[in-house]
C-alpha positions in Angstrom: 101.8 126.2 97.3 105.0 125.3 95.5 105.5 121.8 94.3 109.3 121.6 94.3 110.9 119.9 97.2 107.7 118.4 98.5 106.7 114.7 98.5 103.7 113.8 96.4 101.6 110.6 96.6 99.9 109.6 93.3 97.5 106.8 93.8 96.7 105.1 90.5 99.9 106.6 89.1 100.4 104.0 86.4 97.2 104.7 84.6 96.7 107.3 81.9 95.7 110.2 84.2 98.0 109.1 86.9 101.1 108.7 84.8 100.6 112.1 83.2 100.3 113.6 86.7 103.4 111.7 87.9 105.4 113.1 85.1 104.2 116.6 85.6 104.8 116.7 89.3 108.2 115.1 88.8 109.1 117.8 86.3 108.0 120.4 88.8 110.4 119.1 91.4 108.2 116.9 93.5 109.5 113.7 95.1 106.9 111.3 93.8 105.6 108.0 95.1 103.4 106.0 92.7 100.9 103.8 94.4 99.2 101.3 92.2 98.7 97.6 91.3 100.4 97.5 87.9 103.8 96.5 89.1 105.5 96.2 85.7 104.5 99.7 84.7 105.2 101.1 88.1 108.8 99.7 88.2 109.3 101.0 84.6 108.4 104.5 85.8 110.6 104.1 88.8 113.6 103.2 86.6 112.9 106.0 84.1 112.2 108.9 86.4 113.9 107.9 89.6 110.6 108.1 91.5 109.4 105.4 94.0 106.8 102.7 93.3 104.8 100.9 95.9 102.2 98.1 95.2 99.0 99.5 96.6 95.3 98.4 96.6 93.5 101.7 97.3 90.9 99.9 99.3 93.5 98.7 101.8 94.4 100.8 104.8 97.6 98.9 105.3 98.7 99.5 101.7 98.0 103.2 101.7 99.8 103.7 105.0 102.8 101.9 103.5 102.9 104.2 100.5 102.5 107.2 102.8 105.4 106.0 105.0 107.5 105.7 101.8 106.6 109.2 100.7 107.5 110.7 104.1 111.1 109.3 103.7 111.6 111.5 100.7 110.5 114.8 102.2 107.4 116.6 103.7 104.2 115.0 102.3 102.1 117.9 101.1 100.5 116.5 98.0 98.1 113.6 97.4 96.5 113.0 94.0 94.1 110.1 93.6 93.4 108.8 90.1 92.9 105.1 90.8 90.3 103.0 88.9 88.8 99.6 89.4 85.9 97.4 88.3 82.8 99.5 87.3 79.8 97.4 86.6 77.0 98.7 84.5 73.4 98.0 84.2 69.9 99.5 84.5 68.2 99.7 87.9 65.7 97.1 86.4 67.0 95.1 83.5 65.0 94.4 80.3 64.3 90.9 81.7 62.8 92.4 84.8 65.6 91.6 87.1 66.9 94.1 89.6 70.4 95.6 89.4 73.0 93.4 91.1 73.7 94.5 94.6 77.1 93.0 94.5 78.0 94.9 91.4 76.8 98.1 92.9 78.7 97.6 96.1 81.9 96.7 94.3 81.7 99.8 92.1 81.1 102.0 95.1 83.9 100.3 97.0 86.5 101.2 94.4 85.2 104.5 93.2 84.0 106.1 96.4 85.0 104.2 99.6 88.6 103.8 98.3 88.8 107.5 97.5 87.6 108.2 101.1 90.2 105.8 102.4 93.0 107.5 100.5 91.7 111.0 101.5 91.4 110.3 105.2 94.8 108.6 105.5 96.6 111.2 103.4 95.0 114.0 105.3 96.1 112.6 108.6 99.6 112.3 107.3 99.8 115.8 105.8 98.4 117.2 109.0 101.6 116.0 110.8 103.8 118.3 108.6 104.9 121.7 109.8 102.7 124.4 108.3 104.2 126.9 105.8 104.3 130.6 106.5 100.7 131.1 105.3 99.4 128.1 107.3 99.3 125.7 104.4 100.2 122.1 105.2 99.2 120.5 101.9 96.7 119.8 99.1 94.5 116.8 98.2 93.2 116.3 94.6 90.7 113.5 93.9 89.1 112.3 90.7 85.3 112.5 90.2 83.6 112.3 86.8 81.0 114.3 84.9 78.9 111.1 85.3 78.6 112.2 88.9 76.6 115.1 87.6 74.6 113.6 84.7 75.0 109.8 84.8 73.8 108.0 81.7 71.4 105.1 81.5 73.2 102.0 82.9 75.6 104.0 85.0 73.7 104.1 88.3 76.5 102.5 90.3 79.3 104.5 88.8 77.3 107.8 88.9 76.4 107.2 92.5 80.1 106.6 93.4 81.4 109.6 91.5 78.5 111.7 92.9 79.8 110.8 96.3 83.3 112.0 95.5 81.7 115.3 94.3 79.7 115.7 97.5 82.6 114.7 99.7 84.9 117.5 98.3 83.5 120.6 100.0 82.9 118.8 103.3 86.5 117.5 103.3 87.8 121.0 102.5 85.7 122.4 105.4 86.8 119.6 107.8 90.5 120.1 107.0 90.5 123.9 106.9 91.7 124.3 110.5 94.7 122.1 109.5 95.6 124.1 106.5 94.8 121.4 104.0 93.0 122.2 100.8 90.8 119.6 99.0 89.7 119.8 95.4 88.5 117.3 92.7 88.6 117.1 89.0 85.5 115.8 87.1 86.8 114.6 83.7 84.6 114.0 80.8 85.8 111.7 78.0 89.5 111.4 78.3 91.4 109.4 75.7 94.0 107.3 77.5 96.4 104.5 76.4 94.2 102.0 78.2 91.6 102.2 75.4 94.2 100.8 73.0 92.8 100.2 69.5 89.3 101.2 70.6 90.6 104.7 71.1 90.0 105.7 67.4 86.4 104.5 67.5 85.8 106.4 70.8 87.3 109.5 69.3 85.1 109.2 66.2 82.0 108.8 68.4 82.6 111.3 71.2 84.6 114.0 69.3 81.6 115.4 67.3 79.5 115.5 70.5 81.9 117.7 72.4 81.2 121.5 71.9 84.8 122.6 71.8 87.5 121.5 71.3 85.8 118.9 69.2 87.9 116.0 70.5 88.3 113.9 73.6 90.5 115.2 76.4 94.1 114.2 76.9 95.8 112.9 80.0 98.3 115.8 80.1 95.3 118.2 80.3 94.2 116.5 83.5 97.7 116.7 84.9 97.9 120.4 84.1 94.7 121.0 86.0 95.9 118.9 88.9 99.0 121.1 89.1 97.0 124.3 89.0 94.8 123.0 91.8 97.9 122.4 93.9 99.7 125.7 93.2 96.8 128.1 93.4 96.3 128.7 97.1 92.7 130.1 96.7 91.3 127.0 95.0 89.7 125.0 97.8 86.5 122.8 98.0 86.1 123.0 94.2 85.0 120.3 91.7 86.2 121.4 88.3 84.8 119.8 85.2 87.3 119.0 82.5 85.0 118.2 79.6 85.1 120.7 76.7 81.5 121.8 77.8 80.2 118.2 77.2 77.0 117.2 79.0 76.3 113.5 78.9 73.0 112.6 77.1 70.7 110.0 78.7 72.5 107.3 76.7 
């Protein structure tokens, strides 16, 4: 499916992965709506690129619907990319002091990293389904963000791994559910991606992770995520896939 001329919703579009995706889709001719909570960054992108920014909490149905409505004013909504983040509490199932993992922490992590992804997916899918199909029956594409932690979570990642594992499991089912509507669903499972959010800690992370990655021996870059997102959109035969973006890294236990 071509990108140019279509409206694209990027949830989490002010973050490292999201901003790179916004820039790539914009360069490809999409009419982009950034949905996020970082208003200053969102408005800066709006001013620089001429895209639209909407303040959105990904857990809110009302907020997502508002962003979708904005996107539909720009053209047919055929693209949804979700890169949003949120609080991700860590901890072992049973701590060293013998205390059980916090239920509140687990639920909060799952809310942001799984339930919110489902929220965006279901609402975006319903909106895309309203568009007229293209000649081949395509109505649109949804790209979500998982993590390699969903495949091999490390010690202390039980909540995050469970949430991202849920996104992985949801992908094929969503693709099958939406196939009669001509909507494809894929996900990207990044490994260690170096984003501006790490700030000064980025050099230390690179020094730690770089030697552990088979090849290339470095952390991933946000534009590499954006490139893969674009490929998942334009390649019509990619559907129901979860693609690892990790340089062949497999997380050790800790």
